[in-house]
C-alpha positions, 0 to 999 in steps of 0.5 A: 481519489476514490475514497468512498470505494477503496480497492480491497486487497486481501492478505493472509497474514498480518502484518505485511510490509508496504513494499510487499503490499504494493506488489500484491496490489499489482501497482509495481512490478518488483521490490525495486520499483516499490522502493523507488515509488515510496522514496519519491513520496508517491505513497500515502498510508492512512492519509500520511506520506510514507517513505519507509518501504518496511512500514507494516500494514494491518487490516483496515489500513489504507494505502493511496498510490497513483490516485487509487486508494487500497484497503488492507483486508485480513482473509 
């Protein structure tokens, strides 16, 4: 896991839904894939398992997916 250097993903407007964030980070192709990956328990938000695709993310939240950590950055 890359905890020390998370991949920063910039958003224009807070909050952003977890499923939208995964699409923005280019780790899923569409909302359906995001829903499946989240429901399978493959996503952590701020080091906690998250199974709600509608989870709202804000600046500085961290999302872990597929051994990569992403950080939400407000632009």
